[in-house]
N, C-alpha and C positions, 0 to 999 in steps of 0.2 A: 569677510569670511566666505560669503557666497562666491565671490570671484576666485578665491583660493581653491575652494572645493571644485568649481567648474574647471579650473586649470588642471587640478590633480586628476579628475575623471577623464579629461581630454588626453592627458599623458598616458594614463592607463589604457585607454582605448587604442591609442597609437601603438602601444607595445603589446596589444591584445591581452592585457591583464585585467580588463574591466570585469570579466566574468567572475572574478573573486569577490566582487561587491554585490550584496543582495539587491541593492536598489538598482543595479545595472543589469540584473538578469532580465532578459526580454520575456514577455508573456506571449504565448501562442506564436512563436516564431518557428514555422515549420522547418524541420530538417536540422535545427540547431541542437546538437547532442549535448552542448554545455548547458542549455536551458531546460532540457527535458530528456527523459528516458523512455524509449518506446516500450509499450506494454506487451507487444507481440501480437496484438489483435488489431488488424488493419482498420476495421470499421471504427473501433474505439479510438485509435491513435489519430484517425482523420478528424474526429470530433475534438480531440485534445490539442490539435495543432501540432502534432508530432509525437506527443507522449506525455508522461506524468511530470509535473514540475520538480526540478531539483532544488535543494535548499529550502524545501517547504514540507510541512506535515500534512499529508492527505489521508484519505480513508476510503476503504471499500466496505460497503454495507449491504446486507441482504439476509434473508432467512436461510435456513438449511435447504440445500438443493437448489440454491439460486444461481450457482456458478462461481461462488467465491473462490473455492479451491482451484478451479480451472484457470481463473484469471491470475491468481497468485502464482501458479505453476508456469503459466505463459510468461509472466514478468520475470520470474527467476531464471527460466531457460534462456530468454533473450539476453538478459543482463550478463549471465555467465558466458554465453557464446560470444559476446562482444568483448570479453576479457575482463569484465568487472567482478569484484568480489561481492557476494550476497550474504547477508545475515538474516536468519529467520528466528525470532524469539517465539517459540512454540509453547505458549503459556500452559496449554492443557496436554502437551505431549501426544498430539493426535496426528502428526504428520507421518505420511507413509513414504518410505524410501523408494519402493517400487514405483509409486506414482511419480516421484521426482525423476527417476531414470526414464520412465516412459514419456515424460514430457520433454525430455532432452536437456535437463539441467546438468551442467558440468559439476559433478559433486566435489571435485578438487577445489572449486572456487566457492563452495558453500560452507558457511558456518551455521550449524544447526544447534540452537540452545534450547534444551528441553526443560519445560517447567513442571510444576506440581499442582497446579490448580485443577480442581475436580468439578464436574458438572453438578453433582448432588452432594454437597459437603455434610449434610445431616447436622450432627452436633459439633462438627469440627470447623465451624465458620471462621473462627479466629486463625486456625491453621491455613485456611484457604486465603484469608486476607494477607497473611504473611507471604504465602506463595505468590500472590499477585504483586506484592511489593518487591519480591526477589526478581520477578520477571521484568519489572520496570527498572530496577537497578541494572540488570543485565543489558537492557536496551540502552540505558544511559551510557554504560561503559563502551558499548559498541559505537554509539554516535560520537563519543569523545575520542575514541581511537582513530576515527576517520578512515579514509581509504576504501570505503564501501560504496559501491554504486547504488545498491538497493538494500534497505534495512526495513524489515517488517516485524510488527508486533501482532501476532494472531490471537485475538480474544473472541473469536467467532462463537465458540460454545461456552464462554465463561458466563456464570450466573449474573444476571442483570444487576442484582442488588450489590454484588461485589464491585462491579465496574462503577455503578452510580455513587458508591461511597468514596471514590477517589476524588480529591479536590481538583478543581479546574486548573489550579496553578501547576498541577502535574504536567498538563499538556503545554502550558506556556513555557515551562522549563525545558521540555523536550524540543519545542520549536526553537528556542534560543540556541540549543546545542547544534541543530541541523542548519540553522540560518547561515547563508553565505557559502555553504559547502556544495559539493557536486553529488550529494546523496539524495536519492528519492526515498523519503521516509513515509511508510504506509502503516496505518492502523487497519485491522480487519475485524469487523464486528457485525452483530445482527441489526444494530441500530446506530445512527450517528453518535459518535463519541466526542470527538474534538478535532479541529484542524486549524491550520494557520490561515491568516487572511489571504495569503497567496496560494494556499493549497486548494484542493477540491475534494468533493465527495462523489464517488461513483456508486450509484444505487442500482443493485442488480435484482432481477426478477425473472424466473423461468416462465416461458410461454409455451403454448401448444399442449397443455395438459388436457387429457380427455377424462371423462367421468369414470372410466373403468379401471380396475386394478391392473389390467394388462398394459394400459398406457404407461402406468408408473414403472412397471418392470421393464418395459421396452426402453423408456427414457433412462433408467439407471444403467442399462447396458450400452446404449447408443450415444448418450449425452443429451443435452438440453438445448433448446432454442432460447437464448437469453436476450433480454432487453436491458441495456445499461443506460441510465439517465445521469448525465453529468451536471453537477451543481457547482458553480464557481462563486468565489466571493468578489473578485475584482471585475470580472467580465459579466456584468449583470445582464447584458443583452443576449448572452449565450447560455443562460441558466436553463437547466432542465432539458438539455439537448440530448435526444435519444440516439442510441446506436444499437444495432442488433448483430449478434454473432452466435455461432453454434459451438458447444463444448464437446469434448470427447468424454466418454464414460470413465469416471474415477470413483473410487470408494470415498464416501462422505463428501461428495462434491457439494 
């Protein structure tokens, strides 16, 4: 069996079809567009060995104003400009079209799925839970459809109790859907949610905040200095690798 598998993988490599196999996807091979998708932030891509891993479930985490939206917009802009289709499941319907255009996203290559989750559900928690389930079903349909270079589920402002009630098998099922594909699958949240063993977590935090309110107002207009820390599952020697970059001012960055 082992010899037969080795012969098959050798044949696939000879015909340059080996990238369809998850086990054959190289990790941290700079410049290989089949193994990774560039985020659009040079400092971060250098730490990632070229970009975010394809065929894996990764995540971007950070508090409000940490640079989550700016990084997401960079990723969407770069992916659409290289001719890929991008899908964003906007669970809370907070995405701003003007910000997408300003970031350079090619809107003709963007599928924007608007959700109904609310930040403060009050007495309507069950409705909020159903809205979350609808967002997950939409994400699953997109992943099953294929042909997307980047697929994002944005849960950044979702109530923590709603997200925490989701069973861990949810993320395992999504990982199986994306495994072996050329899709960069990303979760966006305020804290780590879940990722595959071959995925990564990009932890963001804004730097350079001063004590005065004027510093906050200036940062909102000019953007933030962001530190990103990359945590990987497979490359333990490169865990917690920092990268720094600046964002442009966006609403709800």
